[in-house]
N, CA, C, O and the ligand as a Tripos MOL2 file, in Angstrom:
@<TRIPOS>MOLECULE
protein
  261   259    66     0     0
PROTEIN
NO_CHARGES

@<TRIPOS>ATOM
      1 N          24.4550   -7.0980  -63.9950 N.3       1 MET1
      2 CA         25.1070   -7.1250  -62.6670 C.3       1 MET1
      3 C          26.0250   -8.3420  -62.5660 C.2       1 MET1
      4 O          25.5900   -9.4700  -62.7990 O.2       1 MET1
      5 N          27.2770   -8.1200  -62.2220 N.am      2 GLY2
      6 CA         28.2300   -9.2230  -62.0910 C.3       2 GLY2
      7 C          28.1680   -9.8500  -60.7170 C.2       2 GLY2
      8 O          27.4820   -9.3590  -59.8210 O.2       2 GLY2
      9 N          28.8820  -10.9230  -60.5670 N.am      3 ILE3
     10 CA         28.8750  -11.6410  -59.2850 C.3       3 ILE3
     11 C          29.5170  -10.7960  -58.1810 C.2       3 ILE3
     12 O          29.1360  -10.8980  -57.0150 O.2       3 ILE3
     13 N          30.4870   -9.9670  -58.5530 N.am      4 ALA4
     14 CA         31.1480   -9.1000  -57.5700 C.3       4 ALA4
     15 C          30.1500   -8.1250  -56.9680 C.2       4 ALA4
     16 O          30.2050   -7.8140  -55.7780 O.2       4 ALA4
     17 N          29.2450   -7.6520  -57.7980 N.am      5 ASP5
     18 CA         28.2380   -6.7040  -57.3170 C.3       5 ASP5
     19 C          27.3000   -7.3660  -56.3170 C.2       5 ASP5
     20 O          26.8860   -6.7640  -55.3260 O.2       5 ASP5
     21 N          26.9820   -8.6040  -56.6030 N.am      6 ILE6
     22 CA         26.0770   -9.3410  -55.7040 C.3       6 ILE6
     23 C          26.7350   -9.5290  -54.3410 C.2       6 ILE6
     24 O          26.0960   -9.3810  -53.3000 O.2       6 ILE6
     25 N          28.0310   -9.8610  -54.3700 N.am      7 PHE7
     26 CA         28.7460  -10.0400  -53.1010 C.3       7 PHE7
     27 C          28.8620   -8.7230  -52.3430 C.2       7 PHE7
     28 O          28.7220   -8.6690  -51.1220 O.2       7 PHE7
     29 N          29.1170   -7.6820  -53.0950 N.am      8 LYS8
     30 CA         29.2270   -6.3590  -52.4990 C.3       8 LYS8
     31 C          27.9240   -5.9890  -51.8010 C.2       8 LYS8
     32 O          27.9140   -5.4800  -50.6800 O.2       8 LYS8
     33 N          26.8440   -6.2590  -52.4900 N.am      9 LYS9
     34 CA         25.5250   -5.9290  -51.9550 C.3       9 LYS9
     35 C          25.2340   -6.7310  -50.6820 C.2       9 LYS9
     36 O          24.7090   -6.2010  -49.7020 O.2       9 LYS9
     37 N          25.5860   -8.0170  -50.7200 N.am     10 ALA10
     38 CA         25.3460   -8.8810  -49.5630 C.3      10 ALA10
     39 C          26.1920   -8.4360  -48.3800 C.2      10 ALA10
     40 O          25.7290   -8.4360  -47.2400 O.2      10 ALA10
     41 N          27.4350   -8.0590  -48.6570 N.am     11 ALA11
     42 CA         28.3320   -7.6180  -47.5960 C.3      11 ALA11
     43 C          27.8150   -6.3290  -46.9790 C.2      11 ALA11
     44 O          27.8940   -6.1340  -45.7670 O.2      11 ALA11
     45 N          27.2930   -5.4620  -47.8110 N.am     12 LYS12
     46 CA         26.7850   -4.1950  -47.3150 C.3      12 LYS12
     47 C          25.5810   -4.4260  -46.4000 C.2      12 LYS12
     48 O          25.4050   -3.7640  -45.3770 O.2      12 LYS12
     49 N          24.7770   -5.3770  -46.8060 N.am     13 LYS13
     50 CA         23.5860   -5.6550  -46.0230 C.3      13 LYS13
     51 C          23.9550   -6.1480  -44.6180 C.2      13 LYS13
     52 O          23.2710   -5.8380  -43.6430 O.2      13 LYS13
     53 N          25.0440   -6.9200  -44.5300 N.am     14 LEU14
     54 CA         25.4760   -7.4350  -43.2320 C.3      14 LEU14
     55 C          25.9970   -6.3140  -42.3380 C.2      14 LEU14
     56 O          25.8300   -6.3400  -41.1190 O.2      14 LEU14
     57 N          26.6250   -5.3420  -42.9640 N.am     15 ASP15
     58 CA         27.1890   -4.2400  -42.1960 C.3      15 ASP15
     59 C          26.1150   -3.3070  -41.6590 C.2      15 ASP15
     60 O          26.2960   -2.6330  -40.6450 O.2      15 ASP15
     61 N          25.0200   -3.2890  -42.3500 N.am     16 GLU16
     62 CA         23.9670   -2.3800  -41.9400 C.3      16 GLU16
     63 C          23.1280   -2.9770  -40.8290 C.2      16 GLU16
     64 O          22.5960   -4.0800  -40.9510 O.2      16 GLU16
     65 N          23.0250   -2.2560  -39.7870 N.am     17 GLY17
     66 CA         22.1890   -2.7060  -38.6960 C.3      17 GLY17
     67 C          21.1090   -1.6890  -38.4250 C.2      17 GLY17
     68 O          21.1140   -0.5840  -38.9670 O.2      17 GLY17
     69 N          20.2020   -2.0780  -37.5930 N.am     18 LYS18
     70 CA         19.1520   -1.1560  -37.2230 C.3      18 LYS18
     71 C          19.1220   -1.0410  -35.7080 C.2      18 LYS18
     72 O          19.1770   -2.0380  -34.9870 O.2      18 LYS18
     73 N          19.0370    0.1640  -35.2570 N.am     19 ASP19
     74 CA         18.8920    0.4050  -33.8280 C.3      19 ASP19
     75 C          17.5300   -0.1480  -33.4120 C.2      19 ASP19
     76 O          16.4960    0.3840  -33.8140 O.2      19 ASP19
     77 N          17.5250   -1.2230  -32.5990 N.am     20 PRO20
     78 CA         16.2410   -1.8400  -32.2340 C.3      20 PRO20
     79 C          15.3900   -0.9470  -31.3300 C.2      20 PRO20
     80 O          14.1960   -1.1910  -31.1550 O.2      20 PRO20
     81 N          16.0010    0.0690  -30.7670 N.am     21 ILE21
     82 CA         15.2610    0.9400  -29.8620 C.3      21 ILE21
     83 C          14.4790    2.0010  -30.6270 C.2      21 ILE21
     84 O          13.2690    2.1390  -30.4490 O.2      21 ILE21
     85 N          15.1690    2.7390  -31.4690 N.am     22 CYS22
     86 CA         14.4990    3.8460  -32.1590 C.3      22 CYS22
     87 C          14.2790    3.5800  -33.6430 C.2      22 CYS22
     88 O          13.6060    4.3580  -34.3200 O.2      22 CYS22
     89 N          14.8520    2.4680  -34.1610 N.am     23 GLY23
     90 CA         14.6200    2.1200  -35.5600 C.3      23 GLY23
     91 C          15.5500    2.8180  -36.5380 C.2      23 GLY23
     92 O          15.4130    2.6630  -37.7520 O.2      23 GLY23
     93 N          16.4850    3.5770  -36.0170 N.am     24 MET24
     94 CA         17.4270    4.2810  -36.8730 C.3      24 MET24
     95 C          18.4090    3.3170  -37.5080 C.2      24 MET24
     96 O          18.7590    2.2970  -36.9150 O.2      24 MET24
     97 N          18.8540    3.6400  -38.7160 N.am     25 LYS25
     98 CA         19.8320    2.8050  -39.3850 C.3      25 LYS25
     99 C          21.1900    3.0290  -38.7400 C.2      25 LYS25
    100 O          21.6060    4.1660  -38.5150 O.2      25 LYS25
    101 N          21.8780    1.9280  -38.4450 N.am     26 VAL26
    102 CA         23.1740    2.0280  -37.7850 C.3      26 VAL26
    103 C          24.1910    1.1910  -38.5490 C.2      26 VAL26
    104 O          23.9040    0.0620  -38.9480 O.2      26 VAL26
    105 N          25.3640    1.7410  -38.7460 N.am     27 ASP27
    106 CA         26.4420    0.9940  -39.3800 C.3      27 ASP27
    107 C          27.2190    0.2540  -38.2990 C.2      27 ASP27
    108 O          27.8980    0.8620  -37.4710 O.2      27 ASP27
    109 N          27.1040   -1.0650  -38.3250 N.am     28 LEU28
    110 CA         27.7290   -1.8680  -37.2640 C.3      28 LEU28
    111 C          29.2510   -1.7740  -37.2910 C.2      28 LEU28
    112 O          29.9150   -2.0320  -36.2870 O.2      28 LEU28
    113 N          29.8040   -1.4000  -38.4580 N.am     29 GLU29
    114 CA         31.2560   -1.2840  -38.5640 C.3      29 GLU29
    115 C          31.7600   -0.0440  -37.8620 C.2      29 GLU29
    116 O          32.8450   -0.0580  -37.2810 O.2      29 GLU29
    117 N          31.0050    1.0080  -37.9060 N.am     30 THR30
    118 CA         31.5180    2.2930  -37.4190 C.3      30 THR30
    119 C          30.8960    2.7560  -36.1050 C.2      30 THR30
    120 O          31.4560    3.6250  -35.4360 O.2      30 THR30
    121 N          29.7590    2.1960  -35.7260 N.am     31 THR31
    122 CA         29.1220    2.7000  -34.5200 C.3      31 THR31
    123 C          29.9290    2.3560  -33.2670 C.2      31 THR31
    124 O          30.5310    1.2870  -33.1630 O.2      31 THR31
    125 N          29.9210    3.2820  -32.3370 N.am     32 LYS32
    126 CA         30.6380    3.0580  -31.0780 C.3      32 LYS32
    127 C          29.7500    2.3060  -30.0980 C.2      32 LYS32
    128 O          30.2210    1.7550  -29.1030 O.2      32 LYS32
    129 N          28.4640    2.2950  -30.3960 N.am     33 PHE33
    130 CA         27.4990    1.7310  -29.4620 C.3      33 PHE33
    131 C          27.0140    0.3830  -29.9740 C.2      33 PHE33
    132 O          26.1490    0.2980  -30.8460 O.2      33 PHE33
    133 N          27.5900   -0.6570  -29.4120 N.am     34 LYS34
    134 CA         27.2370   -2.0080  -29.8350 C.3      34 LYS34
    135 C          26.9940   -2.8810  -28.6220 C.2      34 LYS34
    136 O          27.5730   -2.6820  -27.5540 O.2      34 LYS34
    137 N          26.1230   -3.8510  -28.8180 N.am     35 SER35
    138 CA         25.8480   -4.7910  -27.7550 C.3      35 SER35
    139 C          25.5850   -6.1530  -28.3750 C.2      35 SER35
    140 O          24.9390   -6.2600  -29.4170 O.2      35 SER35
    141 N          26.0930   -7.1910  -27.7240 N.am     36 THR36
    142 CA         25.8640   -8.5330  -28.2400 C.3      36 THR36
    143 C          24.8530   -9.2420  -27.3480 C.2      36 THR36
    144 O          24.9940   -9.2730  -26.1250 O.2      36 THR36
    145 N          23.8560   -9.7970  -27.9680 N.am     37 TYR37
    146 CA         22.8420  -10.5210  -27.2150 C.3      37 TYR37
    147 C          22.4970  -11.7970  -27.9520 C.2      37 TYR37
    148 O          22.1110  -11.7560  -29.1200 O.2      37 TYR37
    149 N          22.6310  -12.9150  -27.2930 N.am     38 GLN38
    150 CA         22.3750  -14.2390  -27.8680 C.3      38 GLN38
    151 C          23.1100  -14.4290  -29.1970 C.2      38 GLN38
    152 O          22.5500  -14.9290  -30.1720 O.2      38 GLN38
    153 N          24.3730  -14.0160  -29.2050 N.am     39 GLY39
    154 CA         25.2210  -14.2250  -30.3660 C.3      39 GLY39
    155 C          24.9920  -13.2570  -31.5020 C.2      39 GLY39
    156 O          25.6530  -13.3400  -32.5370 O.2      39 GLY39
    157 N          24.0630  -12.3390  -31.3190 N.am     40 LYS40
    158 CA         23.7830  -11.3700  -32.3690 C.3      40 LYS40
    159 C          24.2550   -9.9920  -31.9260 C.2      40 LYS40
    160 O          24.0900   -9.5960  -30.7730 O.2      40 LYS40
    161 N          24.8530   -9.2670  -32.8880 N.am     41 VAL41
    162 CA         25.3490   -7.9400  -32.5570 C.3      41 VAL41
    163 C          24.2910   -6.8970  -32.9220 C.2      41 VAL41
    164 O          23.7460   -6.8900  -34.0250 O.2      41 VAL41
    165 N          24.0290   -6.0390  -31.9780 N.am     42 TYR42
    166 CA         23.0830   -4.9570  -32.2050 C.3      42 TYR42
    167 C          23.8210   -3.6300  -32.1440 C.2      42 TYR42
    168 O          24.6710   -3.4170  -31.2800 O.2      42 TYR42
    169 N          23.4900   -2.7530  -33.0600 N.am     43 GLY43
    170 CA         24.1090   -1.4340  -33.0790 C.3      43 GLY43
    171 C          23.1000   -0.3790  -32.6470 C.2      43 GLY43
    172 O          21.8930   -0.5210  -32.8420 O.2      43 GLY43
    173 N          23.6340    0.6760  -32.0570 N.am     44 PHE44
    174 CA         22.7550    1.7350  -31.5540 C.3      44 PHE44
    175 C          23.2570    3.0960  -31.9910 C.2      44 PHE44
    176 O          24.4410    3.2770  -32.2760 O.2      44 PHE44
    177 N          22.3450    4.0480  -32.0400 N.am     45 CYS45
    178 CA         22.7180    5.3930  -32.4750 C.3      45 CYS45
    179 C          23.3400    6.1750  -31.3340 C.2      45 CYS45
    180 O          24.0800    7.1320  -31.5620 O.2      45 CYS45
    181 N          23.0450    5.7740  -30.1170 N.am     46 SER46
    182 CA         23.5370    6.5410  -28.9750 C.3      46 SER46
    183 C          23.7070    5.6520  -27.7530 C.2      46 SER46
    184 O          23.1980    4.5330  -27.6940 O.2      46 SER46
    185 N          24.4360    6.1820  -26.7850 N.am     47 GLU47
    186 CA         24.6360    5.4780  -25.5210 C.3      47 GLU47
    187 C          23.2850    5.2310  -24.8470 C.2      47 GLU47
    188 O          23.0680    4.2140  -24.1880 O.2      47 GLU47
    189 N          22.4030    6.1820  -25.0320 N.am     48 GLU48
    190 CA         21.0850    6.1040  -24.3990 C.3      48 GLU48
    191 C          20.3030    4.8860  -24.9110 C.2      48 GLU48
    192 O          19.7080    4.1500  -24.1240 O.2      48 GLU48
    193 N          20.3100    4.6830  -26.2210 N.am     49 CYS49
    194 CA         19.5980    3.5520  -26.8170 C.3      49 CYS49
    195 C          20.2380    2.2340  -26.3720 C.2      49 CYS49
    196 O          19.5470    1.2490  -26.1140 O.2      49 CYS49
    197 N          21.5720    2.2380  -26.2880 N.am     50 LYS50
    198 CA         22.2810    1.0350  -25.8670 C.3      50 LYS50
    199 C          21.8910    0.6690  -24.4310 C.2      50 LYS50
    200 O          21.6720   -0.4990  -24.1130 O.2      50 LYS50
    201 N          21.8100    1.6840  -23.5790 N.am     51 LYS51
    202 CA         21.4380    1.4540  -22.1900 C.3      51 LYS51
    203 C          20.0300    0.8910  -22.0950 C.2      51 LYS51
    204 O          19.7600   -0.0290  -21.3220 O.2      51 LYS51
    205 N          19.1470    1.4570  -22.8880 N.am     52 THR52
    206 CA         17.7550    0.9900  -22.8900 C.3      52 THR52
    207 C          17.6960   -0.4720  -23.3120 C.2      52 THR52
    208 O          16.9590   -1.2660  -22.7280 O.2      52 THR52
    209 N          18.4750   -0.8200  -24.3290 N.am     53 PHE53
    210 CA         18.5140   -2.1920  -24.8080 C.3      53 PHE53
    211 C          19.0590   -3.1320  -23.7330 C.2      53 PHE53
    212 O          18.4930   -4.1970  -23.4860 O.2      53 PHE53
    213 N          20.1570   -2.7330  -23.1000 N.am     54 ASN54
    214 CA         20.8040   -3.5850  -22.0970 C.3      54 ASN54
    215 C          19.9310   -3.8230  -20.8720 C.2      54 ASN54
    216 O          20.1140   -4.8020  -20.1470 O.2      54 ASN54
    217 N          18.9930   -2.9290  -20.6520 N.am     55 LYS55
    218 CA         18.0860   -3.0980  -19.5180 C.3      55 LYS55
    219 C          17.0950   -4.2270  -19.7840 C.2      55 LYS55
    220 O          16.7660   -5.0000  -18.8840 O.2      55 LYS55
    221 N          16.6200   -4.3140  -21.0280 N.am     56 ASN56
    222 CA         15.6280   -5.3250  -21.4160 C.3      56 ASN56
    223 C          15.9410   -5.9120  -22.7840 C.2      56 ASN56
    224 O          15.1390   -5.7790  -23.7090 O.2      56 ASN56
    225 N          17.1110   -6.5700  -22.9320 N.am     57 PRO57
    226 CA         17.4890   -7.0340  -24.2780 C.3      57 PRO57
    227 C          16.4730   -7.9910  -24.8980 C.2      57 PRO57
    228 O          16.2230   -7.9470  -26.1030 O.2      57 PRO57
    229 N          15.8980   -8.8430  -24.0780 N.am     58 PHE58
    230 CA         14.9590   -9.8480  -24.6210 C.3      58 PHE58
    231 C          13.7560   -9.1890  -25.2840 C.2      58 PHE58
    232 O          13.2250   -9.6910  -26.2750 O.2      58 PHE58
    233 N          13.3420   -8.0830  -24.7360 N.am     59 GLN59
    234 CA         12.1770   -7.3820  -25.2690 C.3      59 GLN59
    235 C          12.4330   -6.8530  -26.6810 C.2      59 GLN59
    236 O          11.5920   -6.9920  -27.5700 O.2      59 GLN59
    237 N          13.6150   -6.2400  -26.8760 N.am     60 TYR60
    238 CA         13.9110   -5.6150  -28.1620 C.3      60 TYR60
    239 C          14.4580   -6.6220  -29.1610 C.2      60 TYR60
    240 O          14.1950   -6.5060  -30.3580 O.2      60 TYR60
    241 N          15.2090   -7.6020  -28.6920 N.am     61 ALA61
    242 CA         15.7800   -8.5920  -29.6050 C.3      61 ALA61
    243 C          14.6580   -9.3760  -30.2750 C.2      61 ALA61
    244 O          14.7450   -9.6760  -31.4650 O.2      61 ALA61
    245 N          13.6210   -9.7070  -29.5410 N.am     62 ASP62
    246 CA         12.5000  -10.4560  -30.1210 C.3      62 ASP62
    247 C          11.7900   -9.6430  -31.1810 C.2      62 ASP62
    248 O          11.3970  -10.1690  -32.2220 O.2      62 ASP62
    249 N          11.6260   -8.3580  -30.9130 N.am     63 ALA63
    250 CA         10.9140   -7.4920  -31.8430 C.3      63 ALA63
    251 C          11.6850   -7.3300  -33.1430 C.2      63 ALA63
    252 O          11.1090   -7.0400  -34.1920 O.2      63 ALA63
    253 N          12.9940   -7.5220  -33.0570 N.am     64 ASN64
    254 CA         13.8590   -7.3070  -34.2170 C.3      64 ASN64
    255 C          13.8770   -8.5100  -35.1620 C.2      64 ASN64
    256 O          14.3040   -8.3700  -36.3080 O.2      64 ASN64
    257 N          13.4430   -9.6470  -34.7320 N.am     65 CYS65
    258 CA         13.5200  -10.8670  -35.5270 C.3      65 CYS65
    259 C          12.3590  -11.0250  -36.5050 C.2      65 CYS65
    260 O          12.2990  -12.0110  -37.2390 O.2      65 CYS65
    261 ZN         18.6510    4.9760  -31.2280 Zn       66 ZN66
@<TRIPOS>BOND
     1     1     2 1
     2     2     3 1
     3     3     4 2
     4     3     5 am
     5     5     6 1
     6     6     7 1
     7     7     8 2
     8     7     9 am
     9     9    10 1
    10    10    11 1
    11    11    12 2
    12    11    13 am
    13    13    14 1
    14    14    15 1
    15    15    16 2
    16    15    17 am
    17    17    18 1
    18    18    19 1
    19    19    20 2
    20    19    21 am
    21    21    22 1
    22    22    23 1
    23    23    24 2
    24    23    25 am
    25    25    26 1
    26    26    27 1
    27    27    28 2
    28    27    29 am
    29    29    30 1
    30    30    31 1
    31    31    32 2
    32    31    33 am
    33    33    34 1
    34    34    35 1
    35    35    36 2
    36    35    37 am
    37    37    38 1
    38    38    39 1
    39    39    40 2
    40    39    41 am
    41    41    42 1
    42    42    43 1
    43    43    44 2
    44    43    45 am
    45    45    46 1
    46    46    47 1
    47    47    48 2
    48    47    49 am
    49    49    50 1
    50    50    51 1
    51    51    52 2
    52    51    53 am
    53    53    54 1
    54    54    55 1
    55    55    56 2
    56    55    57 am
    57    57    58 1
    58    58    59 1
    59    59    60 2
    60    59    61 am
    61    61    62 1
    62    62    63 1
    63    63    64 2
    64    63    65 am
    65    65    66 1
    66    66    67 1
    67    67    68 2
    68    67    69 am
    69    69    70 1
    70    70    71 1
    71    71    72 2
    72    71    73 am
    73    73    74 1
    74    74    75 1
    75    75    76 2
    76    75    77 am
    77    77    78 1
    78    78    79 1
    79    79    80 2
    80    79    81 am
    81    81    82 1
    82    82    83 1
    83    83    84 2
    84    83    85 am
    85    85    86 1
    86    86    87 1
    87    87    88 2
    88    87    89 am
    89    89    90 1
    90    90    91 1
    91    91    92 2
    92    91    93 am
    93    93    94 1
    94    94    95 1
    95    95    96 2
    96    95    97 am
    97    97    98 1
    98    98    99 1
    99    99   100 2
   100    99   101 am
   101   101   102 1
   102   102   103 1
   103   103   104 2
   104   103   105 am
   105   105   106 1
   106   106   107 1
   107   107   108 2
   108   107   109 am
   109   109   110 1
   110   110   111 1
   111   111   112 2
   112   111   113 am
   113   113   114 1
   114   114   115 1
   115   115   116 2
   116   115   117 am
   117   117   118 1
   118   118   119 1
   119   119   120 2
   120   119   121 am
   121   121   122 1
   122   122   123 1
   123   123   124 2
   124   123   125 am
   125   125   126 1
   126   126   127 1
   127   127   128 2
   128   127   129 am
   129   129   130 1
   130   130   131 1
   131   131   132 2
   132   131   133 am
   133   133   134 1
   134   134   135 1
   135   135   136 2
   136   135   137 am
   137   137   138 1
   138   138   139 1
   139   139   140 2
   140   139   141 am
   141   141   142 1
   142   142   143 1
   143   143   144 2
   144   143   145 am
   145   145   146 1
   146   146   147 1
   147   147   148 2
   148   147   149 am
   149   149   150 1
   150   150   151 1
   151   151   152 2
   152   151   153 am
   153   153   154 1
   154   154   155 1
   155   155   156 2
   156   155   157 am
   157   157   158 1
   158   158   159 1
   159   159   160 2
   160   159   161 am
   161   161   162 1
   162   162   163 1
   163   163   164 2
   164   163   165 am
   165   165   166 1
   166   166   167 1
   167   167   168 2
   168   167   169 am
   169   169   170 1
   170   170   171 1
   171   171   172 2
   172   171   173 am
   173   173   174 1
   174   174   175 1
   175   175   176 2
   176   175   177 am
   177   177   178 1
   178   178   179 1
   179   179   180 2
   180   179   181 am
   181   181   182 1
   182   182   183 1
   183   183   184 2
   184   183   185 am
   185   185   186 1
   186   186   187 1
   187   187   188 2
   188   187   189 am
   189   189   190 1
   190   190   191 1
   191   191   192 2
   192   191   193 am
   193   193   194 1
   194   194   195 1
   195   195   196 2
   196   195   197 am
   197   197   198 1
   198   198   199 1
   199   199   200 2
   200   199   201 am
   201   201   202 1
   202   202   203 1
   203   203   204 2
   204   203   205 am
   205   205   206 1
   206   206   207 1
   207   207   208 2
   208   207   209 am
   209   209   210 1
   210   210   211 1
   211   211   212 2
   212   211   213 am
   213   213   214 1
   214   214   215 1
   215   215   216 2
   216   215   217 am
   217   217   218 1
   218   218   219 1
   219   219   220 2
   220   219   221 am
   221   221   222 1
   222   222   223 1
   223   223   224 2
   224   223   225 am
   225   225   226 1
   226   226   227 1
   227   227   228 2
   228   227   229 am
   229   229   230 1
   230   230   231 1
   231   231   232 2
   232   231   233 am
   233   233   234 1
   234   234   235 1
   235   235   236 2
   236   235   237 am
   237   237   238 1
   238   238   239 1
   239   239   240 2
   240   239   241 am
   241   241   242 1
   242   242   243 1
   243   243   244 2
   244   243   245 am
   245   245   246 1
   246   246   247 1
   247   247   248 2
   248   247   249 am
   249   249   250 1
   250   250   251 1
   251   251   252 2
   252   251   253 am
   253   253   254 1
   254   254   255 1
   255   255   256 2
   256   255   257 am
   257   257   258 1
   258   258   259 1
   259   259   260 2
@<TRIPOS>SUBSTRUCTURE
     1 MET1         2 RESIDUE 1 A MET
     2 GLY2         6 RESIDUE 1 A GLY
     3 ILE3        10 RESIDUE 1 A ILE
     4 ALA4        14 RESIDUE 1 A ALA
     5 ASP5        18 RESIDUE 1 A ASP
     6 ILE6        22 RESIDUE 1 A ILE
     7 PHE7        26 RESIDUE 1 A PHE
     8 LYS8        30 RESIDUE 1 A LYS
     9 LYS9        34 RESIDUE 1 A LYS
    10 ALA10       38 RESIDUE 1 A ALA
    11 ALA11       42 RESIDUE 1 A ALA
    12 LYS12       46 RESIDUE 1 A LYS
    13 LYS13       50 RESIDUE 1 A LYS
    14 LEU14       54 RESIDUE 1 A LEU
    15 ASP15       58 RESIDUE 1 A ASP
    16 GLU16       62 RESIDUE 1 A GLU
    17 GLY17       66 RESIDUE 1 A GLY
    18 LYS18       70 RESIDUE 1 A LYS
    19 ASP19       74 RESIDUE 1 A ASP
    20 PRO20       78 RESIDUE 1 A PRO
    21 ILE21       82 RESIDUE 1 A ILE
    22 CYS22       86 RESIDUE 1 A CYS
    23 GLY23       90 RESIDUE 1 A GLY
    24 MET24       94 RESIDUE 1 A MET
    25 LYS25       98 RESIDUE 1 A LYS
    26 VAL26      102 RESIDUE 1 A VAL
    27 ASP27      106 RESIDUE 1 A ASP
    28 LEU28      110 RESIDUE 1 A LEU
    29 GLU29      114 RESIDUE 1 A GLU
    30 THR30      118 RESIDUE 1 A THR
    31 THR31      122 RESIDUE 1 A THR
    32 LYS32      126 RESIDUE 1 A LYS
    33 PHE33      130 RESIDUE 1 A PHE
    34 LYS34      134 RESIDUE 1 A LYS
    35 SER35      138 RESIDUE 1 A SER
    36 THR36      142 RESIDUE 1 A THR
    37 TYR37      146 RESIDUE 1 A TYR
    38 GLN38      150 RESIDUE 1 A GLN
    39 GLY39      154 RESIDUE 1 A GLY
    40 LYS40      158 RESIDUE 1 A LYS
    41 VAL41      162 RESIDUE 1 A VAL
    42 TYR42      166 RESIDUE 1 A TYR
    43 GLY43      170 RESIDUE 1 A GLY
    44 PHE44      174 RESIDUE 1 A PHE
    45 CYS45      178 RESIDUE 1 A CYS
    46 SER46      182 RESIDUE 1 A SER
    47 GLU47      186 RESIDUE 1 A GLU
    48 GLU48      190 RESIDUE 1 A GLU
    49 CYS49      194 RESIDUE 1 A CYS
    50 LYS50      198 RESIDUE 1 A LYS
    51 LYS51      202 RESIDUE 1 A LYS
    52 THR52      206 RESIDUE 1 A THR
    53 PHE53      210 RESIDUE 1 A PHE
    54 ASN54      214 RESIDUE 1 A ASN
    55 LYS55      218 RESIDUE 1 A LYS
    56 ASN56      222 RESIDUE 1 A ASN
    57 PRO57      226 RESIDUE 1 A PRO
    58 PHE58      230 RESIDUE 1 A PHE
    59 GLN59      234 RESIDUE 1 A GLN
    60 TYR60      238 RESIDUE 1 A TYR
    61 ALA61      242 RESIDUE 1 A ALA
    62 ASP62      246 RESIDUE 1 A ASP
    63 ALA63      250 RESIDUE 1 A ALA
    64 ASN64      254 RESIDUE 1 A ASN
    65 CYS65      258 RESIDUE 1 A CYS
    66 ZN66       261 GROUP 0 **** ****
């Protein structure tokens, strides 16, 4: 494995997010449903999950850490 592969892998990992509400894998680059809480970007699979998060962000953000 070359150094380029390692960087590629690291970059991919950053792009991948997890929906803190339902646990689904979310691509932070392409998802339309995003929310920023305490400087961290969270991605969601649907408007519904985003709404749930925005109602109680502290609850889900803590669980995600
Ligand atoms: Zn979801």
